[in-house]
C-alpha positions in Angstrom: 313.6 -40.0 187.1 317.2 -40.1 185.9 316.4 -43.2 183.9 313.5 -41.5 182.2 315.6 -38.5 181.4 318.3 -40.6 179.8 315.7 -42.5 177.7 314.2 -39.1 176.6 317.7 -37.9 175.6 318.3 -41.0 173.6 314.9 -40.9 171.8 315.3 -37.2 171.0 318.8 -37.7 169.7 317.6 -40.4 167.4 315.0 -38.3 165.6 316.9 -37.4 162.5 313.9 -36.3 160.6 313.0 -33.4 162.9 311.9 -30.3 160.8 314.4 -27.5 160.2 313.6 -24.0 161.4 313.9 -21.3 158.8 315.2 -17.9 159.7 313.1 -15.0 158.3 315.0 -12.2 156.6 316.2 -9.6 159.1 314.4 -11.4 162.0 316.1 -12.4 165.2 313.9 -15.5 165.3 313.3 -18.6 163.2 310.0 -20.1 162.3 308.6 -23.6 161.6 305.1 -25.0 160.9 303.8 -27.2 163.7 302.5 -29.9 161.4 304.3 -31.4 158.4 301.2 -31.1 156.3 297.6 -30.0 157.0 296.8 -29.8 160.7 294.6 -32.7 161.9 290.8 -32.6 161.9 290.3 -29.8 159.4 287.9 -31.5 157.0 285.1 -29.1 157.9 287.2 -25.9 158.3 286.3 -23.2 155.8 287.8 -20.1 157.5 290.6 -18.1 155.9 293.5 -17.2 158.1 294.3 -13.5 158.4 296.6 -11.2 160.4 295.9 -7.7 161.8 297.7 -5.0 163.6 296.6 -5.0 167.3 296.8 -1.1 167.2 296.0 0.5 163.8 299.1 2.3 162.6 301.1 0.8 165.4 304.1 -1.5 165.7 304.1 -3.7 162.5 305.2 -6.7 164.7 302.4 -6.1 167.2 300.0 -8.4 165.4 297.2 -10.9 166.0 296.3 -13.9 163.9 292.7 -14.8 163.3 291.2 -18.1 162.0 294.5 -19.8 162.2 294.9 -22.7 159.8 298.7 -23.2 159.7 300.0 -22.9 163.3 303.7 -22.3 163.8 306.5 -21.8 166.3 309.1 -19.1 166.4 312.4 -19.7 168.1 315.0 -17.3 169.6 318.3 -18.8 170.3 320.5 -17.5 173.2 324.1 -16.6 172.7 325.0 -19.1 175.4 322.4 -21.9 175.9 321.9 -23.1 179.4 320.2 -26.3 178.4 316.6 -25.1 179.1 313.8 -24.2 176.7 310.5 -22.4 177.3 307.4 -22.6 175.2 305.4 -19.4 175.4 301.6 -19.5 174.6 300.1 -16.0 174.0 296.5 -15.0 174.7 293.6 -13.6 172.7 290.5 -14.9 174.3 290.4 -17.8 171.9 289.2 -15.4 169.3 292.6 -14.5 168.0 296.3 -15.2 168.9 298.2 -12.0 169.9 301.6 -12.9 168.5 304.2 -11.5 166.1 306.5 -13.5 163.8 309.6 -11.4 164.6 309.7 -12.1 168.4 309.2 -9.7 171.2 310.6 -8.5 174.5 309.7 -11.6 176.6 311.4 -14.1 174.4 314.4 -11.7 174.1 314.6 -11.6 177.9 314.4 -15.4 178.2 317.2 -15.7 175.6 319.3 -13.3 177.7 319.1 -15.8 180.5 320.4 -18.5 178.3 317.0 -20.1 177.6 316.0 -21.2 174.1 312.7 -19.4 173.7 309.8 -20.6 171.6 306.5 -18.8 170.9 303.4 -20.7 169.6 300.7 -19.6 167.2 297.7 -22.0 167.6 294.4 -22.9 166.1 291.1 -21.7 167.6 288.2 -23.8 168.7 285.3 -22.0 167.0 286.7 -22.5 163.5 285.3 -25.9 162.9 288.2 -28.2 163.8 287.2 -31.8 164.7 289.0 -31.5 168.1 286.7 -28.7 169.2 287.9 -27.3 172.6 291.0 -29.5 172.4 292.4 -28.0 169.2 294.8 -25.6 170.9 295.9 -28.4 173.3 296.7 -30.5 170.2 299.0 -27.7 168.9 300.6 -27.3 172.4 301.3 -31.0 172.7 302.7 -31.0 169.2 304.9 -28.0 170.0 306.4 -29.7 173.0 307.3 -32.7 170.9 308.9 -30.6 168.2 311.0 -28.7 170.7 312.1 -32.0 172.2 312.9 -33.5 168.8 315.1 -30.5 168.0 316.6 -30.2 171.5 319.9 -32.1 170.9 320.9 -29.9 168.0 320.1 -26.7 170.0 322.1 -27.4 173.2 318.8 -28.1 175.0 318.1 -30.9 177.4 314.8 -32.4 176.1 313.7 -33.1 179.6 313.9 -29.4 180.6 311.3 -27.7 178.5 308.8 -25.5 180.4 305.6 -23.8 179.3 304.4 -20.3 180.0 301.0 -19.0 179.0 299.2 -15.7 179.2 295.4 -15.2 179.6 293.7 -17.7 177.3 297.1 -19.0 176.5 297.4 -19.6 180.2 294.4 -21.9 179.9 296.2 -23.8 177.1 299.4 -24.0 179.1 297.5 -25.1 182.2 295.8 -27.9 180.2 299.2 -28.9 178.7 300.5 -29.2 182.2 297.6 -31.3 183.5 296.4 -33.3 180.4 299.8 -34.7 179.3 298.6 -38.3 179.9 295.8 -37.9 177.3 296.7 -38.2 173.6 294.7 -35.7 171.7 295.8 -36.6 168.1 297.1 -39.6 166.2 300.9 -39.5 165.6 302.0 -38.0 162.4 305.8 -38.6 162.6 308.6 -39.8 164.8 308.5 -36.6 166.9 305.1 -37.8 168.3 306.8 -40.5 170.2 308.1 -37.9 172.6 306.3 -36.8 175.8 304.3 -33.6 176.2 304.5 -33.0 179.9 306.3 -29.7 180.6 309.1 -29.6 183.2 307.3 -26.7 184.9 304.6 -24.2 184.0 304.1 -20.4 184.4 300.5 -19.1 184.2 300.0 -15.3 183.9 296.5 -13.9 184.6 295.2 -17.3 183.2 291.8 -18.4 182.2 291.3 -21.6 184.4 287.6 -22.4 185.0 284.7 -22.9 182.8 282.2 -22.8 185.6 280.2 -19.9 187.0 280.6 -17.3 188.5 284.3 -16.9 187.6 284.4 -18.2 184.0 285.7 -15.9 181.3 282.6 -15.7 179.2 284.3 -15.1 175.8 286.7 -18.0 176.2 283.9 -20.4 177.3 281.7 -19.3 174.3 284.6 -19.8 171.8 285.5 -23.2 173.4 282.0 -24.6 173.9 279.4 -22.5 172.0 276.6 -20.4 173.3 274.8 -23.0 175.5 277.4 -25.4 177.1 276.2 -28.1 179.5 277.6 -28.3 183.0 279.6 -31.4 182.0 281.2 -29.5 179.1 282.1 -26.6 181.4 283.6 -28.9 183.9 285.7 -30.7 181.2 287.5 -27.5 180.3 287.9 -26.4 184.0 291.6 -27.1 184.8 291.0 -26.9 188.5 288.7 -29.9 188.3 291.1 -31.9 186.2 294.4 -31.5 188.0 296.4 -34.7 188.6 298.9 -35.2 191.4 301.8 -35.5 188.9 301.2 -32.0 187.5 304.7 -30.3 187.2 305.5 -27.3 189.4 303.4 -24.3 188.6 304.0 -20.5 189.0 301.0 -18.2 188.9 300.8 -14.5 188.6 297.7 -12.2 188.5 296.3 -8.9 189.6 293.5 -8.4 192.0 292.0 -5.6 189.8 291.8 -7.7 186.6 288.5 -6.8 185.0 288.9 -9.2 182.1 289.6 -12.6 183.8 288.6 -12.7 187.4 291.5 -13.2 189.7 289.6 -16.1 191.3 290.7 -18.2 188.3 294.3 -18.1 189.6 293.1 -18.7 193.1 291.1 -21.8 192.1 294.2 -23.2 190.3 296.4 -22.5 193.4 293.9 -24.3 195.6 293.6 -27.3 193.2 297.4 -27.7 193.1 297.7 -27.3 196.8 295.1 -30.0 197.3 297.2 -32.4 195.2 300.4 -31.4 196.9 301.8 -30.1 193.6 304.6 -27.4 194.1 303.0 -24.0 193.4 304.0 -20.4 193.9 301.4 -17.6 193.4 302.0 -13.8 193.1 298.9 -11.6 193.4 299.4 -7.9 192.7 297.0 -5.3 194.1 297.0 -3.4 190.8 298.0 -4.3 187.3 294.8 -5.2 185.5 294.9 -7.8 182.7 297.9 -8.3 180.5 300.5 -6.6 182.6 304.0 -7.1 181.2 307.2 -8.7 182.5 308.8 -5.2 182.2 307.8 -2.1 184.2 307.1 1.3 182.7 310.8 2.2 182.8 311.7 -0.9 180.7 313.2 -2.7 183.6 312.4 -6.4 184.3 309.4 -6.5 186.7 309.6 -8.2 190.1 307.2 -10.9 188.9 309.5 -11.8 186.1 312.4 -12.1 188.5 310.3 -14.3 190.7 309.6 -16.6 187.7 313.3 -16.8 187.0 313.9 -17.7 190.7 311.1 -20.3 190.6 312.5 -22.0 187.5 316.0 -22.0 189.0 314.8 -23.4 192.3 313.1 -26.3 190.6 316.1 -27.1 188.4 315.1 -25.9 185.0 318.5 -24.2 184.8 321.2 -23.0 187.2 
């Protein structure tokens, strides 16, 4: 393990052509396109990217991106880096990506812990990309590689990059944590020599299965179309495709979730336990879908503190 880590450090340090992040005016975060040119497999894509306010007349940074054609990363740097990074993958039911370009409370909290926090905007499977249901996974794998390519210049250990996903983004993060041995796109630059396996993963109220009766119907439709076969459903079901070398996983969900059945989280926990993968699960009695990492008073929620403790226990940071 230590030999692999040293090799990764050396490879990341040698990538002199890693893309530079650009700081937006009056923004606490920096942004970079995921791909140096056009994203792969877009020959039949005809959609036009757009951005909307999630609540009309609401917070101008509370946005959602539709028909994404140029996926990107934002980065928030901590005042005192602790050597760890986290890639956050927001949700949106694979119809949109609920993300703002100026950062938010979660990446700010992570940065307060010393973590270099990244948030990913990603392409959507129903927009005609050649990769189909793997298109968001392509972007997640690329994001992990870009973070590792930049790591030496950011005070980050390239071996210590975790991923945290929410809802449909939890499905992307879960696939990233379990499908790292599968190359989903042809290399485009030197960064693509780096590995995609996260150090650890956090899954919040995640979409996991494509099989009935617990599949999230909207996600399955966006990923596979209106009439998927059983084989297609099984291929996107993370619990059926979990290897024994999956990194440690933290899961959080609420029993009263009316959007993504809590059984998705339970199926993932069972699959990880069967493969003897370290896993911690927190099931709340109430909270619904999309509960935050802060409570109503603005304080850090217990589940966020549990995630922090989980990451520390597994050595992501001290």
